C-alpha positions as CSV (number, residue, x, y, z in Angstrom):
1,X,223.0,140.5,19.4
2,X,223.5,139.4,23.0
3,X,225.7,136.6,24.3
4,X,225.6,134.6,27.4
5,X,228.6,134.3,29.7
6,X,229.3,130.9,28.2
7,X,229.5,132.4,24.7
8,X,226.2,131.2,23.3
9,X,224.1,133.7,21.4
10,X,220.8,134.5,23.2
11,X,217.6,134.7,21.1
12,X,216.4,138.3,20.8
13,X,212.9,137.4,22.1
14,X,214.5,135.8,25.2
15,X,216.6,138.9,25.8
16,X,213.4,141.0,25.6
17,X,211.6,138.9,28.1
18,X,214.5,138.6,30.5
19,X,214.9,142.3,30.5
20,X,211.2,142.8,31.1
21,X,211.3,140.5,34.1
22,X,214.6,141.8,35.5
23,X,216.2,138.4,35.1
24,X,219.9,137.7,34.4
25,X,220.8,137.4,30.7
26,X,221.5,133.7,30.5
27,X,221.1,131.2,27.7
28,X,218.7,128.2,28.2
29,X,221.6,125.9,29.2
30,X,222.9,128.4,31.9
31,X,219.5,129.3,33.2
32,X,218.8,128.5,36.9
33,X,215.0,128.7,36.6
34,X,213.1,125.4,36.6
35,X,211.3,124.3,33.4
36,X,207.6,124.3,33.2
37,X,205.2,122.2,31.2
38,X,201.5,121.6,30.5
39,X,199.1,118.7,30.9
40,X,195.5,118.6,29.5
41,X,192.8,117.1,31.7
42,X,189.2,116.4,31.2
43,X,186.8,117.5,33.9
44,X,183.7,116.4,32.2
45,X,182.4,115.2,28.8
46,X,183.3,118.4,27.0
47,X,185.3,120.4,29.6
48,X,189.1,120.6,29.3
49,X,191.6,122.2,31.6
50,X,195.3,122.9,31.0
51,X,197.5,122.4,34.1
52,X,200.8,124.4,33.9
53,X,203.3,123.4,36.5
54,X,206.9,122.4,37.2
55,X,208.2,119.7,34.9
56,X,208.6,117.2,37.8
57,X,204.8,117.3,38.4
58,X,204.0,117.3,34.7
59,X,206.2,114.3,34.1
60,X,204.5,112.4,36.9
61,X,201.0,113.3,35.5
62,X,202.1,112.0,32.0
63,X,203.4,108.8,33.5
64,X,200.2,108.2,35.5
65,X,198.0,109.0,32.4
66,X,200.0,106.5,30.2
67,X,199.6,103.5,32.6
68,X,198.2,100.4,30.9
69,X,194.6,99.5,31.9
70,X,193.4,103.1,32.6
71,X,191.0,105.2,30.6
72,X,187.5,104.7,29.3
73,X,188.1,102.5,26.3
74,X,191.1,100.4,27.4
75,X,188.9,97.6,28.8
76,X,186.0,97.8,26.3
77,X,185.8,94.8,23.9
78,X,183.5,95.1,20.9
79,X,181.3,92.2,20.2
80,X,180.9,91.1,16.6
81,X,177.3,90.4,15.5
């Protein structure tokens, strides 16, 4: 059982990874590394790509993707016959 300098217990898998990468043994709250995230994109009809980047960029991509009036089916109106 490992503890951070702030007194919080560090998860054993985190300890294993931090030791493997020669990083300081800090909890998530005391970490100085920037968080990363993922964003799924479509490059074609069936092709998908996962973008893994800093959270600032991922947040911006999610905001742009959630804009009203964008996307294929947002403006499509079905006619009733």
